[in-house]
All heavy atoms as an XYZ file, in Angstrom:
643
protein
N      67.781     83.908    -87.128
C      67.626     82.478    -86.965
C      68.910     81.771    -87.389
O      69.884     82.397    -87.724
C      66.445     81.981    -87.790
C      65.122     82.493    -87.277
S      64.837     81.915    -85.638
C      63.279     81.176    -85.797
N      68.854     80.465    -87.430
C      70.028     79.656    -87.744
C      69.913     79.055    -89.140
O      68.822     78.809    -89.632
C      70.149     78.475    -86.784
C      70.115     78.759    -85.353
S      70.216     77.196    -84.487
C      71.618     77.504    -83.494
N      71.054     78.806    -89.704
C      71.086     78.027    -90.930
C      71.202     76.550    -90.541
O      71.577     76.236    -89.409
C      72.290     78.440    -91.798
O      73.487     78.140    -91.090
C      72.238     79.920    -92.142
N      70.904     75.632    -91.439
C      71.048     74.211    -91.106
C      72.481     73.833    -90.714
O      72.682     72.978    -89.856
C      70.626     73.501    -92.388
C      69.685     74.446    -93.042
C      70.211     75.819    -92.717
N      73.475     74.478    -91.303
C      74.865     74.200    -90.939
C      75.150     74.624    -89.506
O      75.804     73.906    -88.756
C      75.815     74.913    -91.906
C      77.262     74.727    -91.561
C      77.882     73.500    -91.731
C      78.005     75.786    -91.046
C      79.215     73.325    -91.402
C      79.329     75.621    -90.712
C      79.936     74.390    -90.898
N      74.653     75.774    -89.107
C      74.842     76.243    -87.737
C      74.121     75.344    -86.746
O      74.596     75.128    -85.635
C      74.340     77.675    -87.585
C      75.188     78.688    -88.288
C      74.563     80.070    -88.260
O      73.346     80.210    -88.197
N      75.409     81.086    -88.319
N      72.977     74.801    -87.148
C      72.238     73.894    -86.265
C      73.030     72.611    -86.027
O      73.117     72.129    -84.886
C      70.877     73.572    -86.877
N      73.619     72.063    -87.081
C      74.439     70.854    -86.923
C      75.667     71.131    -86.066
O      76.066     70.322    -85.237
C      74.863     70.323    -88.289
C      73.753     69.530    -88.974
C      74.248     68.918    -90.261
N      73.670     69.739    -91.316
C      74.320     70.182    -92.373
N      75.571     69.863    -92.568
N      73.729     70.936    -93.264
N      76.270     72.291    -86.272
C      77.458     72.656    -85.508
C      77.122     72.835    -84.028
O      77.861     72.373    -83.158
C      78.033     73.944    -86.093
C      79.487     74.136    -85.835
C      80.107     75.134    -86.791
C      79.893     76.543    -86.359
N      80.664     77.523    -87.126
N      76.007     73.468    -83.725
C      75.597     73.663    -82.334
C      75.277     72.325    -81.674
O      75.619     72.098    -80.509
C      74.386     74.588    -82.270
N      74.626     71.421    -82.403
C      74.310     70.103    -81.851
C      75.589     69.307    -81.584
O      75.686     68.612    -80.562
C      73.405     69.341    -82.815
N      76.557     69.421    -82.442
C      77.829     68.719    -82.240
C      78.566     69.258    -81.019
O      79.096     68.481    -80.220
C      78.711     68.842    -83.484
C      80.050     68.122    -83.417
C      79.835     66.612    -83.313
C      80.890     68.458    -84.623
N      78.577     70.559    -80.855
C      79.236     71.157    -79.688
C      78.537     70.711    -78.410
O      79.186     70.351    -77.422
C      79.249     72.700    -79.817
C      79.626     73.368    -78.513
C      80.189     73.126    -80.921
N      77.220     70.707    -78.418
C      76.463     70.274    -77.241
C      76.731     68.805    -76.936
O      76.883     68.422    -75.776
C      74.973     70.506    -77.478
C      74.139     70.340    -76.248
C      74.164     71.280    -75.241
C      73.336     69.237    -76.094
C      73.398     71.125    -74.106
C      72.565     69.065    -74.966
C      72.603     70.018    -73.966
N      76.810     67.967    -77.964
C      77.064     66.542    -77.769
C      78.463     66.297    -77.208
O      78.635     65.476    -76.302
C      76.879     65.798    -79.089
N      79.452     66.997    -77.717
C      80.822     66.834    -77.213
C      80.912     67.308    -75.765
O      81.559     66.670    -74.924
C      81.833     67.587    -78.117
C      83.199     67.660    -77.477
C      81.910     66.912    -79.472
N      80.245     68.408    -75.454
C      80.220     68.903    -74.076
C      79.580     67.875    -73.147
O      80.088     67.618    -72.054
C      79.467     70.232    -74.024
C      79.446     70.862    -72.672
C      80.590     71.400    -72.122
C      78.272     70.915    -71.945
C      80.584     71.978    -70.868
C      78.244     71.494    -70.695
C      79.393     72.030    -70.151
N      78.476     67.257    -73.582
C      77.814     66.230    -72.772
C      78.735     65.026    -72.579
O      78.794     64.449    -71.484
C      76.506     65.803    -73.432
N      79.452     64.624    -73.627
C      80.389     63.510    -73.521
C      81.461     63.791    -72.470
O      81.747     62.959    -71.618
C      81.044     63.235    -74.878
C      82.138     62.204    -74.816
C      81.837     60.865    -74.775
C      83.468     62.596    -74.794
C      82.844     59.907    -74.712
C      84.482     61.662    -74.732
C      84.164     60.312    -74.684
N      82.033     64.974    -72.531
C      83.108     65.313    -71.606
C      82.594     65.353    -70.166
O      83.206     64.771    -69.262
C      83.750     66.661    -72.007
C      84.509     66.495    -73.323
C      84.672     67.186    -70.918
C      84.975     67.793    -73.934
N      81.463     66.010    -69.964
C      80.926     66.139    -68.608
C      80.542     64.771    -68.044
O      80.859     64.444    -66.888
C      79.718     67.097    -68.597
C      80.165     68.510    -68.928
C      78.986     67.057    -67.263
C      81.122     69.123    -67.932
N      79.876     63.945    -68.826
C      79.462     62.630    -68.336
C      80.655     61.702    -68.099
O      80.680     60.963    -67.113
C      78.477     61.982    -69.300
C      77.064     62.556    -69.251
C      76.225     62.005    -70.395
C      76.412     62.225    -67.930
N      81.615     61.744    -68.984
C      82.781     60.871    -68.812
C      83.587     61.251    -67.584
O      83.908     60.401    -66.744
C      83.684     60.935    -70.044
O      83.019     60.425    -71.166
N      83.908     62.510    -67.470
C      84.711     62.947    -66.331
C      83.925     62.812    -65.035
O      84.453     62.367    -64.015
C      85.215     64.385    -66.552
C      86.217     64.407    -67.705
C      85.853     64.944    -65.282
C      86.678     65.785    -68.104
N      82.651     63.169    -65.078
C      81.827     63.056    -63.883
C      81.673     61.630    -63.405
O      81.715     61.351    -62.205
N      81.505     60.710    -64.323
C      81.392     59.302    -63.945
C      82.705     58.777    -63.381
O      82.720     58.037    -62.395
C      80.984     58.464    -65.155
O      79.696     58.810    -65.582
N      83.805     59.157    -63.993
C      85.106     58.680    -63.539
C      85.441     59.235    -62.161
O      85.940     58.521    -61.295
C      86.173     59.072    -64.563
C      87.528     58.587    -64.185
C      87.954     57.302    -64.156
C      88.618     59.395    -63.772
N      89.264     57.260    -63.763
C      89.703     58.532    -63.518
C      88.797     60.760    -63.611
C      90.932     59.009    -63.108
C      90.018     61.222    -63.201
C      91.079     60.344    -62.943
N      85.146     60.517    -61.946
C      85.419     61.134    -60.646
C      84.527     60.513    -59.570
O      84.942     60.370    -58.418
C      85.226     62.667    -60.725
C      85.211     63.306    -59.351
C      86.313     63.286    -61.581
N      83.313     60.112    -59.944
C      82.394     59.512    -58.972
C      82.746     58.072    -58.633
O      82.108     57.473    -57.784
C      80.968     59.570    -59.511
O      80.565     60.906    -59.640
N      83.709     57.493    -59.328
C      84.174     56.167    -58.971
C      83.916     55.091    -59.999
O      84.188     53.917    -59.742
N      83.416     55.443    -61.167
C      83.199     54.435    -62.200
C      84.533     54.072    -62.847
O      85.497     54.840    -62.816
C      82.233     54.964    -63.262
N      84.587     52.900    -63.423
C      85.797     52.507    -64.156
C      85.865     53.292    -65.448
O      84.889     53.879    -65.900
C      85.766     51.014    -64.441
C      85.852     50.217    -63.172
C      85.939     48.763    -63.457
N      85.983     48.043    -62.179
C      86.081     46.762    -62.090
N      86.131     46.014    -63.174
N      86.118     46.195    -60.907
N      87.028     53.279    -66.055
C      87.247     54.098    -67.249
C      86.310     53.685    -68.379
O      85.709     54.535    -69.043
C      88.725     54.025    -67.691
C      88.930     54.768    -68.991
C      89.631     54.587    -66.613
N      86.181     52.370    -68.622
C      85.307     51.915    -69.707
C      83.857     52.299    -69.456
O      83.146     52.705    -70.368
C      85.413     50.400    -69.913
C      86.549     50.047    -70.808
C      87.699     49.422    -70.456
C      86.663     50.336    -72.205
N      88.529     49.300    -71.538
C      87.906     49.853    -72.636
C      85.849     50.956    -73.127
C      88.349     49.976    -73.941
C      86.288     51.071    -74.441
C      87.522     50.588    -74.828
N      83.403     52.165    -68.219
C      82.030     52.544    -67.890
C      81.826     54.046    -68.083
O      80.788     54.491    -68.591
C      81.701     52.144    -66.462
N      82.821     54.828    -67.694
C      82.723     56.277    -67.860
C      82.675     56.666    -69.334
O      81.889     57.523    -69.736
C      83.898     56.961    -67.172
N      83.497     56.008    -70.138
C      83.505     56.304    -71.578
C      82.187     55.881    -72.218
O      81.633     56.607    -73.057
C      84.713     55.621    -72.264
C      84.603     55.696    -73.773
C      86.003     56.261    -71.794
N      81.657     54.738    -71.822
C      80.372     54.296    -72.378
C      79.238     55.246    -71.986
O      78.365     55.546    -72.799
C      80.059     52.875    -71.931
C      80.913     51.788    -72.582
C      80.584     50.426    -71.987
C      80.706     51.781    -74.082
N      79.254     55.725    -70.765
C      78.248     56.711    -70.357
C      78.417     58.002    -71.149
O      77.437     58.654    -71.513
C      78.371     57.003    -68.868
C      77.844     55.896    -68.022
C      77.991     56.213    -66.559
N      77.664     55.015    -65.770
C      78.040     54.828    -64.535
N      78.763     55.739    -63.913
N      77.702     53.729    -63.892
N      79.637     58.374    -71.417
C      79.880     59.563    -72.226
C      79.372     59.400    -73.647
O      78.794     60.331    -74.219
N      79.570     58.209    -74.207
C      79.068     57.948    -75.562
C      77.550     57.973    -75.591
O      76.937     58.526    -76.517
C      79.625     56.609    -76.095
C      81.132     56.740    -76.336
C      78.922     56.181    -77.370
C      81.825     55.429    -76.652
N      76.919     57.402    -74.575
C      75.453     57.449    -74.503
C      74.963     58.889    -74.403
O      73.990     59.273    -75.061
C      74.961     56.649    -73.301
C      75.129     55.163    -73.450
C      74.758     54.417    -72.175
O      74.375     55.060    -71.171
O      74.858     53.181    -72.181
N      75.632     59.676    -73.582
C      75.266     61.081    -73.462
C      75.481     61.838    -74.759
O      74.674     62.681    -75.135
N      76.577     61.510    -75.444
C      76.855     62.131    -76.740
C      75.708     61.864    -77.714
O      75.220     62.781    -78.368
C      78.168     61.573    -77.302
C      78.542     62.113    -78.652
C      79.263     63.281    -78.747
C      78.187     61.441    -79.802
C      79.624     63.786    -79.982
C      78.535     61.932    -81.043
C      79.258     63.113    -81.140
N      75.276     60.619    -77.782
C      74.211     60.263    -78.716
C      72.864     60.856    -78.316
O      72.156     61.438    -79.152
C      74.106     58.743    -78.836
C      75.311     58.040    -79.457
C      75.149     56.531    -79.378
C      75.517     58.493    -80.880
N      72.506     60.725    -77.049
C      71.190     61.200    -76.612
C      71.093     62.725    -76.641
O      70.155     63.278    -77.232
C      70.887     60.680    -75.207
C      70.629     59.184    -75.097
C      70.460     58.786    -73.641
C      69.390     58.811    -75.882
N      72.036     63.402    -75.997
C      71.963     64.853    -75.945
C      72.261     65.485    -77.303
O      71.700     66.532    -77.641
C      72.907     65.395    -74.879
C      72.440     65.097    -73.489
C      73.143     64.223    -72.688
C      71.296     65.679    -72.989
C      72.723     63.944    -71.401
C      70.862     65.406    -71.705
C      71.569     64.527    -70.902
N      73.120     64.862    -78.079
C      73.376     65.365    -79.424
C      72.154     65.258    -80.316
O      71.838     66.178    -81.066
N      71.447     64.137    -80.225
C      70.227     63.979    -81.023
C      69.154     64.970    -80.580
O      68.452     65.558    -81.410
C      69.703     62.553    -80.897
N      69.035     65.164    -79.275
C      68.053     66.124    -78.772
C      68.399     67.543    -79.221
O      67.527     68.292    -79.678
C      67.980     66.051    -77.245
C      67.024     67.039    -76.651
C      65.655     66.848    -76.768
C      67.490     68.149    -75.976
C      64.771     67.765    -76.226
C      66.614     69.068    -75.432
C      65.244     68.873    -75.557
N      69.662     67.925    -79.107
C      70.089     69.263    -79.521
C      69.915     69.443    -81.024
O      69.503     70.511    -81.482
C      71.542     69.504    -79.125
N      70.200     68.400    -81.796
C      70.018     68.492    -83.245
C      68.549     68.687    -83.598
O      68.212     69.489    -84.465
C      70.567     67.237    -83.918
C      70.332     67.236    -85.396
C      71.004     67.957    -86.329
C      69.325     66.511    -86.085
N      70.476     67.708    -87.579
C      69.451     66.825    -87.451
C      68.337     65.626    -85.691
C      68.612     66.285    -88.405
C      67.508     65.084    -86.649
C      67.650     65.420    -87.992
N      67.656     67.976    -82.896
C      66.227     68.112    -83.165
C      65.740     69.520    -82.836
O      64.998     70.127    -83.617
C      65.445     67.072    -82.371
N      66.158     70.039    -81.702
C      65.725     71.382    -81.311
C      66.289     72.429    -82.261
O      65.575     73.331    -82.717
C      66.136     71.681    -79.853
C      65.928     73.132    -79.503
C      65.353     70.795    -78.905
N      67.559     72.319    -82.587
C      68.188     73.297    -83.476
C      67.653     73.206    -84.900
O      67.558     74.224    -85.588
C      69.706     73.126    -83.472
S      70.471     73.635    -81.939
N      67.296     72.011    -85.343
C      66.749     71.898    -86.696
C      65.356     72.508    -86.779
O      64.941     72.969    -87.843
C      66.724     70.443    -87.151
O      65.810     69.706    -86.361
N      64.629     72.534    -85.659
C      63.347     73.230    -85.645
C      63.548     74.743    -85.721
O      62.726     75.452    -86.297
C      62.559     72.880    -84.381
C      62.016     71.463    -84.300
C      61.371     71.225    -82.943
C      61.013     71.211    -85.408
N      64.627     75.213    -85.145
C      64.918     76.645    -85.184
C      65.533     77.079    -86.510
O      65.458     78.259    -86.862
C      65.873     77.016    -84.042
C      65.336     76.838    -82.632
C      66.432     77.117    -81.622
C      64.156     77.741    -82.385
N      66.140     76.156    -87.213
C      66.804     76.486    -88.475
C      65.771     76.506    -89.593
O      65.264     75.475    -90.021
C      67.888     75.467    -88.783
N      65.454     77.689    -90.021
C      64.507     77.848    -91.128
C      65.098     78.801    -92.144
O      66.052     79.521    -91.868
C      63.158     78.395    -90.631
O      63.392     79.658    -90.010
C      62.492     77.455    -89.655
N      64.504     78.835    -93.292
C      64.967     79.753    -94.325
C      64.081     80.991    -94.385
O      64.117     81.729    -95.350
C      64.984     79.043    -95.684
O      63.683     78.613    -96.012
N      63.280     81.247    -93.364
C      62.400     82.406    -93.369
C      63.137     83.738    -93.430
O      62.703     84.624    -94.150
C      61.484     82.367    -92.151
C      60.445     81.283    -92.228
C      59.574     81.247    -90.991
O      59.584     82.225    -90.220
O      58.891     80.244    -90.805
N      64.233     83.929    -92.699
C      64.894     85.233    -92.793
C      65.386     85.549    -94.204
O      65.326     86.685    -94.623
C      66.072     85.110    -91.831
C      65.656     84.089    -90.852
C      64.810     83.123    -91.642
N      65.829     84.545    -94.943
C      66.258     84.786    -96.306
C      65.073     85.181    -97.177
O      65.188     86.055    -98.024
C      66.942     83.549    -96.865
C      68.238     83.223    -96.149
C      68.810     81.899    -96.592
O      68.205     81.174    -97.369
N      69.988     81.571    -96.094
N      63.920     84.544    -96.974
C      62.732     84.901    -97.743
C      62.270     86.317    -97.405
O      61.822     87.054    -98.270
C      61.604     83.914    -97.470
C      61.906     82.525    -97.994
O      62.722     82.421    -98.916
O      61.316     81.573    -97.481
N      62.361     86.699    -96.135
C      61.971     88.044    -95.749
C      62.881     89.078    -96.380
O      62.431     90.153    -96.773
C      61.994     88.179    -94.224
C      60.877     87.434    -93.539
C      60.947     87.614    -92.040
C      59.861     86.814    -91.341
N      59.956     86.931    -89.871
N      64.180     88.772    -96.485
C      65.107     89.704    -97.117
C      64.752     89.891    -98.589
O      64.787     90.991    -99.102
C      66.538     89.210    -96.981
C      67.083     89.306    -95.596
C      68.512     88.770    -95.534
C      69.032     88.781    -94.115
N      70.378     88.187    -94.030
N      64.404     88.810    -99.257
C      64.028     88.908   -100.661
C      62.757     89.725   -100.817
O      62.632     90.531   -101.730
C      63.829     87.512   -101.257
C      65.103     86.747   -101.426
C      64.840     85.376   -102.007
C      66.111     84.559   -102.105
N      65.853     83.204   -102.603
N      61.793     89.550    -99.919
C      60.549     90.309    -99.999
C      60.809     91.790    -99.760
O      60.202     92.636   -100.392
C      59.533     89.768    -98.997
C      58.966     88.434    -99.380
C      57.966     87.939    -98.351
C      57.472     86.553    -98.714
N      56.550     86.017    -97.696
N      61.701     92.107    -98.806
C      62.019     93.500    -98.542
C      62.677     94.142    -99.755
O      62.380     95.271   -100.092
C      62.938     93.611    -97.333
C      62.181     93.660    -96.040
C      63.102     94.070    -94.914
N      63.369     92.860    -94.138
C      64.506     92.542    -93.598
N      65.535     93.340    -93.728
N      64.656     91.433    -92.914
N      63.562     93.438   -100.421
C      64.216     94.000   -101.598
C      63.196     94.246   -102.705
O      63.235     95.257   -103.378
C      65.321     93.066   -102.091
C      66.534     93.051   -101.207
C      67.591     92.121   -101.759
C      68.794     92.059   -100.846
N      69.798     91.104   -101.318
N      62.278     93.311   -102.900
C      61.280     93.460   -103.952
C      60.274     94.551   -103.624
O      59.769     95.211   -104.513
C      60.559     92.138   -104.191
C      61.468     91.100   -104.815
O      62.459     91.452   -105.439
N      61.141     89.834   -104.646
N      59.962     94.745   -102.353
C      58.980     95.770   -101.997
C      59.545     97.174   -102.199
O      58.800     98.107   -102.444
C      58.517     95.586   -100.550
O      59.604     95.808    -99.672
N      60.849     97.354   -102.102
C      61.467     98.661   -102.298
C      61.751     98.958   -103.769
O      62.090    100.075   -104.119
C      62.768     98.750   -101.504
C      62.572     98.768   -100.013
C      63.898     98.897    -99.302
C      63.693     98.887    -97.797
N      64.980     98.982    -97.095
N      61.596     97.979   -104.613
C      61.912     98.157   -106.022
C      60.926     99.157   -106.637
O      59.722     99.013   -106.540
C      61.831     96.814   -106.739
C      62.274     96.869   -108.169
C      62.261     95.484   -108.773
C      62.733     95.537   -110.204
N      62.745     94.208   -110.802
N      61.442    100.173   -107.250
C      60.611    101.180   -107.898
C      60.022    102.192   -106.947
O      59.126    102.934   -107.312
N      60.493    102.269   -105.751
C      59.947    103.173   -104.746
C      60.259    104.623   -105.090
O      59.439    105.517   -104.832
C      60.521    102.822   -103.380
C      59.925    103.617   -102.241
C      60.509    103.188   -100.913
O      61.468    102.442   -100.871
N      59.929    103.651    -99.837
N      61.370    104.894   -105.701
C      61.775    106.264   -105.987
C      61.253    106.771   -107.332
O      61.527    107.907   -107.696
C      63.300    106.383   -105.961
C      63.856    106.152   -104.569
O      63.190    106.449   -103.604
N      65.070    105.629   -104.504
N      60.518    105.978   -108.076
C      60.062    106.413   -109.384
C      59.094    107.587   -109.297
O      59.119    108.493   -110.104
C      59.396    105.244   -110.116
C      60.330    104.121   -110.553
C      59.544    102.997   -111.202
C      61.380    104.646   -111.509
N      58.235    107.593   -108.289
C      57.267    108.679   -108.148
C      57.950    109.982   -107.722
O      57.482    111.065   -108.021
C      56.188    108.327   -107.116
C      55.338    107.152   -107.570
O      55.224    106.977   -108.803
O      54.796    106.439   -106.712
N      59.057    109.899   -107.038
C      59.716    111.089   -106.547
C      60.544    111.792   -107.612
O      60.835    112.970   -107.487
C      60.634    110.704   -105.386
C      59.872    110.166   -104.197
C      60.826    109.636   -103.117
O      62.036    109.696   -103.266
N      60.250    109.118   -102.032
N      60.886    111.118   -108.667
C      61.727    111.731   -109.707
C      60.918    112.456   -110.766
O      61.477    113.122   -111.602
C      62.587    110.662   -110.380
O      61.753    109.680   -110.942
C      63.545    110.050   -109.379
N      59.601    112.353   -110.748
C      58.778    112.977   -111.806
C      58.630    114.439   -111.600
O      58.631    115.048   -110.653
C      57.393    112.302   -111.858
C      56.487    112.989   -112.830
C      57.560    110.860   -112.228
């Protein structure tokens, strides 16, 4: 799974990608530069927030808890074999 830091990083990358695609796509389609930049900013905010929400749902601390449980379950496992 993801850590919260990785979730924020993935959401930022997705938001920047959306900004670039929307800005360039709008400009190539005939929009003025300011309109293209504003559409890119809107895409950055909307898609970035959506990606952050999805990634934050995936970012849990369960794998770390499972690792701790596995370490504790193996503790003392070899005691019976040494007798």
